[in-house]
MDTraj code that builds the backbone (N, CA, C; nanometers):
import mdtraj as md
import numpy as np

residues = "UNK UNK UNK UNK UNK UNK UNK UNK UNK UNK UNK UNK UNK UNK UNK UNK UNK UNK UNK UNK UNK UNK UNK UNK UNK UNK UNK UNK UNK UNK UNK UNK UNK UNK UNK UNK UNK UNK UNK UNK UNK UNK UNK UNK UNK UNK UNK UNK UNK UNK UNK UNK UNK UNK UNK UNK UNK UNK UNK UNK UNK UNK UNK UNK UNK UNK UNK UNK UNK UNK UNK UNK UNK UNK UNK UNK UNK UNK UNK UNK UNK UNK UNK UNK UNK UNK UNK UNK UNK UNK UNK UNK UNK UNK UNK UNK UNK UNK UNK UNK UNK UNK UNK UNK UNK UNK UNK UNK UNK UNK UNK UNK UNK UNK UNK UNK UNK UNK UNK UNK UNK UNK UNK UNK UNK UNK UNK UNK UNK UNK UNK UNK UNK UNK UNK UNK UNK UNK UNK UNK UNK UNK UNK UNK UNK UNK UNK UNK UNK UNK UNK UNK UNK UNK UNK UNK UNK UNK UNK".split()
xyz = np.array([
    [1.5230, 1.7868, 0.3168],
    [1.6789, 1.7480, 0.2677],
    [1.6566, 1.6535, 0.1420],
    [1.7626, 1.6940, 0.0792],
    [1.7737, 1.6609, -0.0762],
    [1.8764, 1.5436, -0.0627],
    [1.8763, 1.4146, -0.1014],
    [1.9439, 1.3154, -0.0850],
    [2.0397, 1.3231, -0.2083],
    [2.1751, 1.2769, -0.1841],
    [2.2980, 1.3001, -0.2741],
    [2.3194, 1.1444, -0.3360],
    [2.2799, 1.1014, -0.4555],
    [2.3095, 0.9656, -0.4866],
    [2.4658, 0.9602, -0.4965],
    [2.5054, 0.8275, -0.4338],
    [2.6276, 0.8016, -0.4027],
    [2.6952, 0.7035, -0.5239],
    [2.6008, 0.6095, -0.5547],
    [2.6385, 0.5152, -0.6631],
    [2.5490, 0.5059, -0.7543],
    [2.5893, 0.5266, -0.8672],
    [2.4998, 0.5100, -0.9881],
    [2.4840, 0.3759, -1.0670],
    [2.5850, 0.2963, -1.0240],
    [2.5734, 0.1609, -1.0762],
    [2.5784, 0.1888, -1.2547],
    [2.6700, 0.2966, -1.2952],
    [2.6551, 0.3057, -1.4406],
    [2.7439, 0.2151, -1.5289],
    [2.8181, 0.1273, -1.4776],
    [2.8880, 0.0388, -1.5511],
    [2.9391, -0.0784, -1.4685],
    [2.9847, -0.1855, -1.5143],
    [3.0133, -0.3082, -1.4222],
    [3.1364, -0.2622, -1.3440],
    [3.2056, -0.1549, -1.4130],
    [3.3325, -0.1190, -1.3349],
    [3.3423, -0.0016, -1.2438],
    [3.1987, 0.0234, -1.2118],
    [3.1632, 0.1434, -1.1362],
    [3.2245, 0.1260, -0.9946],
    [3.2498, 0.2318, -0.9455],
    [3.3161, 0.2179, -0.7995],
    [3.2249, 0.2287, -0.7169],
    [3.2344, 0.1285, -0.5886],
    [3.1076, 0.0938, -0.5009],
    [3.1699, 0.1395, -0.3344],
    [3.2796, 0.2160, -0.3654],
    [3.3426, 0.2643, -0.2353],
    [3.2742, 0.3521, -0.1461],
    [3.3433, 0.3512, -0.0135],
    [3.2821, 0.4566, 0.0696],
    [3.1104, 0.4549, 0.0742],
    [3.0450, 0.3405, 0.0417],
    [2.9209, 0.3435, 0.0690],
    [2.8656, 0.3331, 0.2088],
    [2.9324, 0.2481, 0.2849],
    [2.9000, 0.2617, 0.4189],
    [3.0292, 0.2812, 0.4935],
    [3.0999, 0.3898, 0.4993],
    [3.2012, 0.4333, 0.5876],
    [3.3305, 0.3342, 0.5205],
    [3.3360, 0.3354, 0.3661],
    [3.4595, 0.2811, 0.3195],
    [3.4595, 0.1127, 0.3195],
    [3.3238, 0.0602, 0.3574],
    [3.3016, -0.0915, 0.3374],
    [3.2560, -0.0964, 0.1894],
    [3.3058, -0.1636, 0.1159],
    [3.2301, -0.1721, -0.0241],
    [3.1386, -0.2739, -0.0199],
    [3.0329, -0.2315, -0.1039],
    [2.8965, -0.3060, -0.1441],
    [2.9095, -0.3443, -0.2922],
    [2.8977, -0.4896, -0.3168],
    [2.8805, -0.5303, -0.4518],
    [2.7677, -0.5902, -0.4821],
    [2.7325, -0.6159, -0.6220],
    [2.6316, -0.6944, -0.6552],
    [2.4877, -0.6191, -0.6833],
    [2.4885, -0.4911, -0.6300],
    [2.3597, -0.4124, -0.6169],
    [2.3426, -0.3445, -0.7594],
    [2.2704, -0.3748, -0.8500],
    [2.2543, -0.3458, -0.9740],
    [2.1304, -0.2619, -1.0240],
    [2.1353, -0.2031, -1.1492],
    [1.9840, -0.1606, -1.1810],
    [2.0020, -0.0028, -1.2174],
    [1.8869, 0.0492, -1.2286],
    [1.8722, 0.1763, -1.2664],
    [1.8851, 0.2487, -1.1474],
    [1.9368, 0.3818, -1.1360],
    [1.9546, 0.4764, -1.0163],
    [1.8212, 0.5407, -1.0007],
    [1.7832, 0.5447, -0.8770],
    [1.6628, 0.6496, -0.8436],
    [1.7098, 0.7028, -0.7026],
    [1.6671, 0.8454, -0.7115],
    [1.6954, 0.9276, -0.6046],
    [1.5845, 0.9524, -0.5002],
    [1.5628, 0.8920, -0.4167],
    [1.4525, 0.9496, -0.3162],
    [1.5103, 0.9789, -0.1877],
    [1.4478, 1.0939, -0.1046],
    [1.4780, 1.1427, 0.0092],
    [1.4227, 1.0441, 0.1154],
    [1.4877, 0.9923, 0.2282],
    [1.4159, 0.9258, 0.3018],
    [1.4198, 0.9999, 0.4385],
    [1.4792, 1.1378, 0.4285],
    [1.5091, 1.2358, 0.5640],
    [1.6014, 1.1544, 0.6486],
    [1.5999, 1.1888, 0.7736],
    [1.7063, 1.1593, 0.8822],
    [1.8263, 1.1408, 0.8289],
    [1.9092, 1.2509, 0.7591],
    [2.0188, 1.2417, 0.7233],
    [2.0659, 1.1418, 0.6424],
    [1.9669, 1.0737, 0.5419],
    [1.9882, 0.9722, 0.4697],
    [2.0673, 1.0128, 0.3383],
    [2.1117, 0.9057, 0.2770],
    [2.1779, 0.9324, 0.1389],
    [2.1377, 0.7981, 0.0808],
    [2.1333, 0.7812, -0.0914],
    [2.0794, 0.6870, -0.1563],
    [2.2372, 0.6514, -0.1735],
    [2.2379, 0.5128, -0.1569],
    [2.3545, 0.4421, -0.2030],
    [2.3595, 0.3412, -0.3112],
    [2.2318, 0.3100, -0.3319],
    [2.2354, 0.2349, -0.4528],
    [2.0518, 0.1776, -0.4848],
    [2.0244, 0.1716, -0.5818],
    [1.8728, 0.1499, -0.6271],
    [1.8912, 0.0345, -0.7499],
    [1.7767, -0.0436, -0.7593],
    [1.7576, -0.1469, -0.8520],
    [1.6003, -0.1195, -0.9022],
    [1.5486, -0.2080, -0.9662],
    [1.4119, -0.1973, -0.9810],
    [1.3341, -0.2458, -0.8834],
    [1.4073, -0.3066, -0.7896],
    [1.3465, -0.4054, -0.6759],
    [1.3677, -0.3122, -0.5368],
    [1.5034, -0.2741, -0.5113],
    [1.5293, -0.2315, -0.3782],
    [1.5887, -0.1154, -0.3934],
    [1.5728, -0.0027, -0.2955],
    [1.6653, 0.0963, -0.2975],
    [1.7156, 0.1346, -0.1732],
    [1.8708, 0.1385, -0.1344],
    [1.9268, 0.1514, -0.0562],
    [1.9763, 0.2883, -0.0067],
    [1.9566, 0.2901, 0.1321],
    [1.9788, 0.4227, 0.1920],
    [2.0560, 0.4251, 0.3076],
    [2.1718, 0.5062, 0.3463],
    [2.2373, 0.4713, 0.4713],
    [2.1414, 0.5660, 0.5598],
    [2.1256, 0.5352, 0.6840],
    [2.0621, 0.6405, 0.7791],
    [2.1385, 0.5779, 0.9313],
    [2.2107, 0.6868, 0.9696],
    [2.3005, 0.6769, 1.0807],
    [2.3984, 0.5567, 1.0370],
    [2.3885, 0.4457, 1.1574],
    [2.4952, 0.3497, 1.0985],
    [2.4257, 0.2389, 1.0243],
    [2.3028, 0.2476, 1.0199],
    [2.2070, 0.1303, 0.9652],
    [2.1831, 0.1493, 0.8128],
    [2.0947, 0.0780, 0.7407],
    [2.0553, 0.0840, 0.6020],
    [1.9089, 0.0738, 0.5900],
    [1.8547, 0.1784, 0.5199],
    [1.6960, 0.1396, 0.4863],
    [1.7011, 0.0750, 0.3489],
    [1.6270, -0.0324, 0.3371],
    [1.6066, -0.0865, 0.2230],
    [1.4607, -0.0772, 0.1793],
    [1.4484, 0.0245, 0.0763],
    [1.2925, 0.0501, 0.0296],
    [1.2391, -0.0391, -0.0536],
    [1.1564, -0.1425, -0.0421],
    [1.1153, -0.2244, -0.1523],
    [1.0173, -0.1471, -0.2465],
    [1.0685, -0.1272, -0.3804],
    [0.9971, -0.0917, -0.4577],
    [0.8922, -0.1619, -0.5576],
    [0.9011, -0.2794, -0.5442],
    [0.8128, -0.3929, -0.6152],
    [0.6775, -0.3973, -0.5627],
    [0.5740, -0.3556, -0.6267],
    [0.4339, -0.3664, -0.5569],
    [0.4037, -0.5030, -0.4898],
    [0.4786, -0.6147, -0.5467],
    [0.4543, -0.7361, -0.4917],
    [0.5723, -0.8140, -0.4899],
    [0.5734, -0.8977, -0.3762],
    [0.6869, -1.0011, -0.3556],
    [0.6279, -1.1435, -0.3610],
    [0.6678, -1.1832, -0.4677],
    [0.6032, -1.3436, -0.5179],
    [0.7543, -1.4177, -0.4937],
    [0.7340, -1.5394, -0.5343],
    [0.8565, -1.6091, -0.5526],
    [0.9684, -1.5579, -0.6700],
    [0.9135, -1.4994, -0.7246],
    [1.0443, -1.4612, -0.8489],
    [1.0863, -1.3100, -0.7867],
    [1.0125, -1.2549, -0.7072],
    [1.0942, -1.1253, -0.6439],
    [1.1497, -1.1410, -0.5380],
    [1.0648, -1.2314, -0.4488],
    [1.1689, -1.2721, -0.3083],
    [1.3191, -1.2850, -0.3357],
    [1.3771, -1.3760, -0.4182],
    [1.5090, -1.4111, -0.4212],
    [1.5854, -1.2802, -0.4461],
    [1.5194, -1.1975, -0.5345],
    [1.6233, -1.0787, -0.5778],
    [1.6272, -0.9769, -0.4577],
    [1.5103, -0.9422, -0.3840],
    [1.4756, -0.8669, -0.2736],
    [1.5697, -0.9083, -0.1724],
    [1.5627, -1.0500, -0.1225],
    [1.6438, -1.1097, -0.0406],
    [1.7693, -1.0614, -0.0364],
    [1.8294, -1.1207, -0.1815],
    [1.9862, -1.0902, -0.2179],
    [2.0273, -0.9542, -0.1961],
    [1.9783, -0.8562, -0.2377],
    [1.9966, -0.7160, -0.2533],
    [2.0342, -0.6655, -0.1234],
    [1.8863, -0.6883, -0.0378],
    [1.9031, -0.6216, 0.1248],
    [2.0054, -0.7180, 0.1846],
    [2.0115, -0.8548, 0.1608],
    [2.1084, -0.8917, 0.2292],
    [2.2786, -0.8566, 0.2453],
    [2.2987, -0.8289, 0.0897],
    [2.4353, -0.7527, 0.0607],
    [2.4508, -0.6108, 0.1585],
    [2.3482, -0.5519, 0.1340],
    [2.3890, -0.4155, 0.2125],
    [2.3486, -0.4126, 0.3306],
    [2.2710, -0.5149, 0.4085],
    [2.2795, -0.5252, 0.5491],
    [2.4096, -0.5877, 0.5734],
    [2.4693, -0.6853, 0.5165],
    [2.5769, -0.7137, 0.5572],
    [2.6968, -0.6135, 0.5872],
    [2.7027, -0.5363, 0.4869],
    [2.7954, -0.4194, 0.4701],
    [2.7706, -0.3353, 0.5826],
    [2.6486, -0.3204, 0.6555],
    [2.6294, -0.2260, 0.7685],
    [2.6229, -0.3035, 0.8948],
    [2.6611, -0.4003, 0.9120],
    [2.6687, -0.4939, 1.0172],
    [2.5189, -0.5434, 1.0471],
    [2.4655, -0.5656, 0.9600],
    [2.3096, -0.6032, 0.9556],
    [2.2334, -0.5170, 1.0781],
    [2.2316, -0.4132, 1.0484],
    [2.1490, -0.2983, 1.0995],
    [2.0532, -0.2387, 0.9708],
    [1.9291, -0.3062, 0.9838],
    [1.8816, -0.2875, 0.8577],
    [1.7201, -0.2726, 0.8566],
    [1.6585, -0.1630, 0.8176],
    [1.5115, -0.1416, 0.8295],
    [1.4515, -0.1492, 0.6895],
    [1.3869, -0.2395, 0.6660],
    [1.2949, -0.2874, 0.5404],
    [1.1686, -0.2132, 0.5170],
    [1.1668, -0.0899, 0.4272],
    [1.0465, -0.0137, 0.4071],
    [0.9538, -0.0931, 0.3137],
    [0.8395, -0.1417, 0.3400],
    [0.7546, -0.2070, 0.2771],
    [0.6377, -0.0969, 0.2357],
    [0.6391, 0.0049, 0.2198],
    [0.5531, 0.1103, 0.1795],
    [0.4842, 0.0755, 0.0439],
    [0.5699, 0.0295, -0.0308],
    [0.5285, 0.0284, -0.1797],
    [0.4480, -0.1122, -0.1898],
    [0.4605, -0.2098, -0.1033],
    [0.4126, -0.3475, -0.1377],
    [0.2912, -0.3627, -0.0902],
    [0.1979, -0.4039, -0.1894],
    [0.0674, -0.4368, -0.1672],
    [0.0307, -0.5967, -0.1629],
    [0.1149, -0.6546, -0.2022],
    [0.1245, -0.8075, -0.1984],
    [0.2271, -0.8943, -0.1458],
    [0.2145, -0.9663, -0.0643],
    [0.3433, -1.0510, -0.0056],
    [0.2882, -1.1902, -0.0267],
    [0.3603, -1.2806, -0.0789],
    [0.3187, -1.4246, -0.1009],
    [0.4028, -1.4900, -0.0158],
    [0.3706, -1.6046, 0.0040],
    [0.4462, -1.6818, 0.1195],
    [0.6075, -1.6760, 0.1019],
    [0.6365, -1.6791, -0.0223],
    [0.7928, -1.6581, -0.0877],
    [0.8591, -1.5268, -0.0055],
    [0.7823, -1.4263, -0.0105],
    [0.8053, -1.2853, 0.0648],
    [0.8251, -1.3106, 0.2273],
    [0.7131, -1.3729, 0.2434],
    [0.7157, -1.3699, 0.4055],
    [0.8590, -1.4634, 0.4290],
    [0.8600, -1.5610, 0.3800],
    [1.0044, -1.6548, 0.3903],
    [1.1222, -1.5813, 0.4035],
    [1.1166, -1.4787, 0.2964],
    [1.2533, -1.3914, 0.2840],
    [1.2709, -1.2867, 0.3960],
    [1.1641, -1.2632, 0.4516],
    [1.1658, -1.1477, 0.5742],
    [1.2154, -1.2275, 0.6967],
    [1.1626, -1.3636, 0.7009],
    [1.2067, -1.4380, 0.8126],
    [1.3416, -1.4896, 0.7846],
    [1.3983, -1.5258, 0.6485],
    [1.5125, -1.5496, 0.6390],
    [1.6457, -1.4196, 0.6634],
    [1.6047, -1.3127, 0.6154],
    [1.6672, -1.2026, 0.6604],
    [1.6635, -1.1675, 0.8157],
    [1.5788, -1.1735, 0.8879],
    [1.5675, -1.1767, 1.0181],
    [1.6819, -1.2735, 1.0939],
    [1.6800, -1.3818, 1.0410],
    [1.7540, -1.5112, 1.0958],
    [1.9233, -1.4728, 1.0692],
    [1.9416, -1.4090, 0.9566],
    [2.0547, -1.3705, 0.9092],
    [2.1248, -1.2609, 0.9943],
    [2.0274, -1.1548, 1.0252],
    [2.0615, -1.0334, 1.1189],
    [2.0809, -1.0769, 1.2698],
    [2.0200, -1.1792, 1.3101],
    [2.0276, -1.2287, 1.4426],
    [2.1500, -1.3091, 1.4490],
    [2.1753, -1.4060, 1.3508],
    [2.2899, -1.4650, 1.3735],
    [2.4491, -1.3944, 1.3479],
    [2.4051, -1.2604, 1.2861],
    [2.5265, -1.1710, 1.2945],
    [2.5409, -1.0656, 1.3798],
    [2.4660, -1.0833, 1.4669],
    [2.4751, -0.9778, 1.5972],
    [2.3719, -0.8389, 1.5680],
    [2.3239, -0.8274, 1.4611],
    [2.2437, -0.7065, 1.4044],
    [2.1041, -0.7171, 1.4225],
    [2.0279, -0.6500, 1.3772],
    [1.8898, -0.6387, 1.3885],
    [1.8296, -0.5988, 1.2798],
    [1.6658, -0.6641, 1.2211],
    [1.6151, -0.6058, 1.1160],
    [1.4945, -0.5719, 1.1779],
    [1.4252, -0.4532, 1.1099],
    [1.3144, -0.4005, 1.1607],
    [1.2202, -0.3854, 1.0421],
    [1.0926, -0.4177, 1.0307],
    [1.0012, -0.3846, 0.9188],
    [0.9254, -0.2580, 0.9163],
    [0.9155, -0.2026, 0.8415],
    [0.7928, -0.0606, 0.8541],
    [0.7215, -0.0390, 0.7056],
    [0.6468, 0.0349, 0.7368],
    [0.5444, 0.0979, 0.6176],
    [0.4573, -0.0195, 0.5738],
    [0.4232, -0.0968, 0.6391],
    [0.3276, -0.2225, 0.6063],
    [0.1745, -0.1396, 0.5680],
    [0.1194, -0.1769, 0.4813],
    [-0.0399, -0.1601, 0.4738],
    [-0.1163, -0.2153, 0.5754],
    [-0.2520, -0.1943, 0.5943],
    [-0.2918, -0.2750, 0.7133],
    [-0.3464, -0.4160, 0.6781],
    [-0.3478, -0.4415, 0.6201],
    [-0.3690, -0.5564, 0.5443],
    [-0.2475, -0.6648, 0.5481],
    [-0.1156, -0.6115, 0.5280],
    [-0.0157, -0.6861, 0.5358],
    [0.0026, -0.7073, 0.6995],
    [0.0047, -0.5747, 0.7072],
    [0.0223, -0.5744, 0.8829],
    [-0.0428, -0.6962, 0.9708],
    [-0.1445, -0.6820, 0.9479],
    [-0.2739, -0.7955, 0.9860],
    [-0.2024, -0.9227, 0.9733],
    [-0.1869, -0.9566, 0.8446],
    [-0.1120, -1.0717, 0.7971],
    [-0.0033, -1.1374, 0.8875],
    [0.0977, -1.0386, 0.8953],
    [0.2353, -1.0558, 0.9815],
    [0.1711, -1.0630, 1.1390],
    [0.0706, -1.0352, 1.1501],
    [0.0649, -1.0385, 1.2910],
    [-0.0156, -1.1633, 1.3372],
    [-0.1177, -1.1802, 1.2423],
    [-0.2127, -1.3253, 1.2685],
    [-0.0950, -1.4350, 1.2563],
    [0.0456, -1.4436, 1.1675],
    [0.1155, -1.5260, 1.1484],
    [0.2283, -1.5107, 1.2818],
    [0.1933, -1.4112, 1.3597],
    [0.2876, -1.3875, 1.4962],
    [0.4078, -1.3611, 1.4550],
    [0.4282, -1.3154, 1.3388],
    [0.5904, -1.2766, 1.2923],
    [0.6576, -1.1447, 1.3795],
    [0.5086, -1.0703, 1.4106],
    [0.5609, -0.9464, 1.4881],
    [0.6184, -1.0097, 1.6412],
    [0.6363, -1.1307, 1.6608],
    [0.6945, -1.1419, 1.7837],
    [0.8477, -1.1908, 1.7334],
    [0.8522, -1.2320, 1.6099],
    [0.9835, -1.2504, 1.5522],
    [1.0747, -1.1333, 1.5437],
    [1.0106, -1.0453, 1.4638],
    [1.0989, -0.9140, 1.4174],
    [0.9982, -0.8097, 1.4643],
    [1.0769, -0.6894, 1.5116],
    [0.9958, -0.5606, 1.5202],
    [0.9119, -0.5095, 1.3767],
    [0.7917, -0.4701, 1.3900],
    [0.7018, -0.4202, 1.2935],
    [0.6645, -0.2841, 1.3478],
    [0.7180, -0.1813, 1.2650],
    [0.7010, -0.0478, 1.3053],
    [0.6205, 0.0340, 1.2029],
    [0.5259, 0.1434, 1.2345],
    [0.4551, 0.2134, 1.1391],
    [0.5509, 0.3037, 1.0451],
    [0.6767, 0.3772, 1.0978],
    [0.7314, 0.4593, 0.9994],
    [0.8510, 0.4430, 1.0119],
    [0.9359, 0.5075, 0.9468],
    [1.0931, 0.5308, 0.9343],
    [1.1425, 0.5983, 1.0611],
    [1.1032, 0.7021, 1.1144],
    [1.1456, 0.7562, 1.2493],
    [1.1379, 0.6470, 1.3614],
    [1.0402, 0.5820, 1.3849],
    [1.0162, 0.4516, 1.4867],
    [1.1417, 0.3224, 1.4676],
    [1.1429, 0.2959, 1.3072],
    [1.2354, 0.1842, 1.2849],
    [1.3736, 0.2436, 1.2710],
    [1.4026, 0.3341, 1.2579],
    [1.5479, 0.3830, 1.2393],
    [1.6023, 0.3729, 1.3965],
    [1.5346, 0.4155, 1.4943],
    [1.5686, 0.4188, 1.6232],
    [1.6258, 0.2652, 1.6639],
    [1.5638, 0.1413, 1.6188],
    [1.5922, 0.0204, 1.6301],
    [1.7194, -0.0019, 1.5687],
    [1.7598, 0.0642, 1.4662],
    [1.8743, 0.0327, 1.3945],
    [2.0214, 0.1031, 1.4246],
    [2.0180, 0.1858, 1.5099],
    [2.1078, 0.3007, 1.5400],
    [2.2067, 0.2149, 1.6161],
])
top = md.Topology()
chain = top.add_chain()
for i, resn in enumerate(residues, 1):
    res = top.add_residue(resn, chain, resSeq=i)
    for name in ("N", "CA", "C"):
        top.add_atom(name, md.element.get_by_symbol(name[0]), res)
traj = md.Trajectory(xyz[None], top)
């Protein structure tokens, strides 16, 4: 299935309506990228750090940066938070492209989970490489939020 870009962020005045069934999303900026995530998804926004797609009633946030350090953590967390809020905090974070996760990146995931929980939603992380999955398990973060191997299993938790 080919995803249809919904929001290109062409200008500051670009309309961001109907991204999540009429719920506006603001602040997502950067260049457009279109990638199909399957499962009847559609790209709603993309920046240099995160690409957002709607899957069912939730949102998939695909982290595009190969590392999440202190610099990237704030940007990634902010962009995911805005889209997650608009979807009722049903968010799956795709970490397929991430090869390095600093403590600030781990903190960002914990903060996103806390925001989701406080809002009555759910956050799931998927697509971790073996090394990052092991770090999160050793840190016992797999007990805090679900970690799944792929989009199919993650999307079941946010529908």
